[in-house]
DONUDO-236271 format. One record per atom (N, C-alpha, C, O): x, y, z. Coordinates in steps of 0.05 Angstrom, whole numbers, plus 5000, padded with zeros to 4 digits. Each point is the difference from the previous one (the first is absolute). Layout:
N
XYZ/...
//
This chain:
208
194824988982/500749745012/500749804979/498649974980/503549895024/500949774982/499449745014/500549965024/498549854960/499549735010/502149814989/501150064978/499449735035/501949804989/498849874976/497649994997/504149914985/499049884975/500749704998/498749844987/503450085026/500749714999/498249855020/499350105021/500049654972/498249855017/501249955027/498649995020/504149984981/501249965026/499750235019/499349975023/501250274966/499750245016/497150075007/499450095022/498849854959/497250045006/499149825023/498650085018/502349674981/499249815021/501250095027/498749975021/503750134979/501350105024/498550235012/499550025024/499750164959/498550245008/497349925012/499150105021/499549714966/497549905010/500349875027/498550055019/503549784984/500549875026/500650205022/499049975022/502550244971/500750205020/497550165009/499650055024/498750024957/497650155007/498049825016/498850105020/501049654972/498249825015/501049965029/498449995019/504249984984/501249975027/499450255017/499249995023/501150254964/499650255015/497150035009/499450095022/498749834961/497250025007/499349805022/498550065019/502749704979/499549805021/501250095027/498749975021/503750154978/501250095025/498450225013/499750015024/499250174959/498450225011/497649895014/499250105022/499549704966/497749885013/500749865026/498650035020/503649834980/500949865025/500750205022/499549945023/501650294970/500750195020/497650175011/499950065023/498350014959/497950195007/497249884998/498150135009/501649634980/497449884998/498350134978/497649944997/503650234987/498750134978/502150094980/502350055008/496849974967/501950104979/499150274991/497950034988/503750185019/499450274990/501350064974/498850134983/503649775013/501450024974/500050274988/499150044978/502150155036/500150274990/501650034974/499550194985/502349635010/501750004976/498449924975/500650094978/497349745026/498449914977/501149754988/499649954976/501849885039/501149754990/497749814989/500449864981/497350155032/497849834992/499150074971/499149824986/501250435006/499450084973/502249924980/499649904978/502950155031/502349944983/500249704993/501049934979/497949915039/500149714995/498349934975/500749804987/497250345008/498549964976/501750054975/499949864980/501650365022/501850074977/501949774995/500549914977/500749995045/502149794998/498949744990/501249864983/496450075026/498949754990/499250024971/500149804985/499250445006/499450034971/502649964984/500049864979/502250255031/502649974986/500949715000/501149904981/498549975042/500949725002/498349824983/501049804989/496450265009/498049854984/499849715010/499649824985/500750145041/499549745013/497150025010/499550105022/498749794962/497250045006/499149845025/498250105015/503049674991/499349865024/500850165025/498450035018/504050084982/500950175023/498350255002/499450085022/500050034955/498350255000/497349955011/498950165015/499949614978/497349935010/500149965030/498150085014/504049794996/500349975029/500350275014/498850045021/502650144967/500350275012/497450155000/499350125020/499249874958/497550144998/498149905022/498650165012/501249584992/498349895021/500850105027/498450075017/504349944988/501050105026/499350305003/499250095021/501250064958/499450295000/497150055006/499450165017/498849694970/497150055004/499249925029/498250135011/503149675000/499349935028/501250215020/498650075019/503850034975/501450185018/498950294998/499950145020/499449944956/499350284995/497350014985/499950104978/497949815034/497549984986/498850274992/498450014981/502350205033/498950274994/502150194989/499650245001/502649654989/502250174990/499150164976/498749894982/501850375018/499250174977/501849964975/499250074978/503249825026/501849954979/501150254986/499750225010/501649744968/501150224984/499949924970/500149764995/499950424987/499549944972/501849794987/499049814988/503650215015/501849824987/499749725012/500449804985/499050185040/499449745013/497649874987/500149774993/497850395003/497649884987/500649924971/499049794991/502750354995/500849924973/501349735001/499349824985/502750155032/501449745003/498249785008/500249784989/498150285030/498049805010/498249914977/499549764997/499450434988/498349934977/501449834979/498949814990/503650265005/501549854979/500749725010/499849804985/500850175040/500649745011/497549824998/500249774992/497550335016/497549854998/499349934971/499149784994/501450414988/499549954972/501849784990/499149834984/503450165024/501849794992/499249735012/500549794988/498250225035/499049755012/497549904987/499049785007/499850384976/497549924987/497650085017/497849914994/502650255027/497850095017/499050274991/500450205013/498449814963/499450254987/497850165014/500050244999/498149625014/497950155014/501250165023/499450245004/502449635011/501350145022/502050214989/500250225011/501149724967/501850194988/498650254991/501150225003/496549744986/498450224991/499350195023/500150254998/499249635025/499350175024/502450165009/499850235007/502649644993/502450145009/500750224981/501050215008/498649754966/500650204981/498150245004/500750234996/496849715010/498150215006/500850165025/499750245001/501349625019/500950135024/502550184994/500350215012/501449704970/502150174991/498950264987/500950225007/497249754976/498850234987/498850205019/500450244997/498249665023/498850185020/502050115020/499650215011/502649654993/502150115018/501650224987/501150175014/498949844959/501450214986/498950004971/500849834984/497450355010/498750004974/501850074976/499349964977/503150155029/501950074979/501949774993/501450014979/498849805039/502249804998/499849834975/502049974985/495649925010/499749824977/500450154973/501449904983/497350335013/500550154976/503050064995/501049984977/500450085045/502950054997/501549754994/501950004983/497449785029/501249744994/499649924971/501849894987/495950185002/499449944972/501050224981/499449994976/502150205034/501250214985/497950174985/500450104978/497349945035/497950174988/500850305004/501350075020/498150094961/500750285002/497750175009/497749915002/502950355003/497950195008/498649915025/497550005001/504049925020/498849935026/499950255016/502150135005/495549955003/499750245016/499349945029/498849795006/502150395012/499349975028/497050055004/499050214992/499649605020/497250035004/499450205023/501550035019/496250104978/499150195021/498649835021/497549975000/504149915018/499049815020/501850015024/502250094998/496849805024/501549975024/502049774998/499349784994/503350285011/502149795001/500749975029/501250185012/498249595000/500349965028/502849955010/500650045023/501249884959/502849955007/501750024975/499050034978/503749955026/501850014977/499749764983/500850014976/498149775034/499549774984/498250064977/500149864979/498250345023/498050074980/500950214980/498650074982/503850045023/500950224983/500949914972/500749774996/499450414985/500549944973/502949904995/500549864981/501350235036/502849934997/500949765016/502349935002/495749935010/500849775017/501449784985/501749865010/497550104965/501249794984/503050034996/501449814994/499650445010/502950044997/501649865022/502449964997/496349955024/501349865022/500149694995/501449865014/497350054965/500049724994/502749924987/500850124981/500649685030/502649924989/499849924970/498049884992/504150184994/500149934971/499849714996/499049904979/502049945040/500049714997/497149894998/499649794987/498550355025/497249914998/499150034971/498749834988/501950405000/499250044972/501149774982/498549904984/504050035021/501449804983/498749725004/500349834983/498450135040/498949745005/497249964988/498949785001/500050434988/497249984989/500249944970/501350154985/497449655006/500149924972/498050164984/498250135011/502149864963/498250154982/497249895003/498150165000/501549585002/497449895002/498650085026/497650035002/504150005019/498950105026/499150284998/498050085011/503550094974/499150274995/497450014985/498350175005/501449654976/497549984985/497749935017/497850114998/502749705021/497949925019/499250235018/497650055005/504450105004/499350245017/498450204984/498150125010/502849934965/498650204984/497249934994/498250175000/501349574994/497349904993/498150055024/497850094996/503149845028/498450045024/499550295006/497850085006/504450084992/499850285006/498150154981/498550185009/501549744966/498250134981/497249905000/498250104987/501349695029/497349885000/498050195013/500750175017/496749814976/497950165012/500049965030/499550195015/500949574994/500049945029/502050175015/499350135020/503249874971/502150165014/499450304997/500450155019/498849944958/499650284996/497650105017/500050235008/498049614997/497950075017/500950035029/499350195014/502449624994/501150025027/501750255003/499950145021/501749914959/501750245001/498450255002/500650195015/497249834969/498350235000/498850045027/499850235010/499249555002/498850025027/502150105020/499350175017/503149724982/502150075018/500750304998/500150145020/500249964955/500650284996/497850185010/500450215012/497149704983/497750165009/499950035030/499550225010/501049565005/500050015029/502250185010/499650165018/502849814970/502350155010/499950294991/501350185012/497249884967/499550284993/498350135022/500650225009/497449644999/498350115022/501550025025/499650205015/502349614991/501650035024/501850244999/500650115021/500449964957/501750244997/498550255006/501250195012/496349824981/498550265001/498050015024/499250215008/500149555003/498150005022/501350065026/502149895007/496850295009/501150085026/498449895024/501149985022/496449944973/498449895021/501149735010/500349824984/500150165042/501449765010/498349754996/501049794992/496450235013/498249764997/499849914971/499949764994/500050444988/499849934971/502749884991/500049824983/502250285027/502649884993/500249715010/501149834986/497950135038/500049735011/498449814982/500949774995/496750324996/498449834983/501449944974/499949774990/501650424999/501449964975/502349815004/500549834982/500950195040/502249815006/498949725004/501249814991/496450165021/498849755004/499349884972/500449764995/498750404987/499449914972/502549894987/499949794987/502250355016/502549924988/501149745012/501149824987/498450155040/500949765014/498449764991/501149784998/496350254996/498449774991/501049904974/500249764997/500550424985/501149914974/502549845004/500449794987/501450315031/502549865005/499649735013/501349814993/496850185026/499549745013/498949794981/500649775003/497750314979/499049814980/502349894984/500149754995/501850414997/502249914984/501849815017/501349824990/498850235036/501749845017/499049715003/501649825005/495850154992/499049725005/497549924986/499049785005/499950394978/497549944986/500350044970/501950134992/496249764992/500350024971/499850294990/498650165012/503049894968/500050274989/497350094989/499450245000/498949574991/497650084986/497950105020/497850084992/502849915034/498150115020/500150314998/498050135005/504449974988/500350294999/498750124974/500749924978/497450265026/498750114977/500150315001/500450125021/499350004956/499950294999/498050074978/500650004977/497150075032/497850064981/500450284989/498450094983/
//
């Protein structure tokens, strides 16, 4: 997928997607958005770098899709936008959600080598090792060196690595566990971690 690069074309694309989402709501009373325009708008706002407009969109998105599972590149753009706004606590949470949505994504973004596929349950293609290949090149170009340093510092922190270890452990069990009730309990454990990141401080999550 190629994204527009001129501000004029980016604004036109944003306006078109926003109109389409509004029309869908007016016609059906709900936005299903099978195309994923709601995610692509995060890409476009990052490229546009209009933080006021991005903040307005984020507020609308959170109201309209409070339980949306998202996708990795969207969380990357969301985290970077919040970081640029100076909202680093929220940005940190979104970066953690990126990591948990695809554990391979950040190491690949940082050009780390020797990334191996984990022995764990991958619930969708969003979690697969090659998912980053679908991220438009324009997003890479929009990320500054200092932003990559910020991402790397958080990713390498004990806090993030403990979360990652917990996530891999749960999904390892999900891959090998056949008992339905035990699988349900494991999925509930994973959901609790995700819910904390969605609206509670990161330091609540522990891994002894």
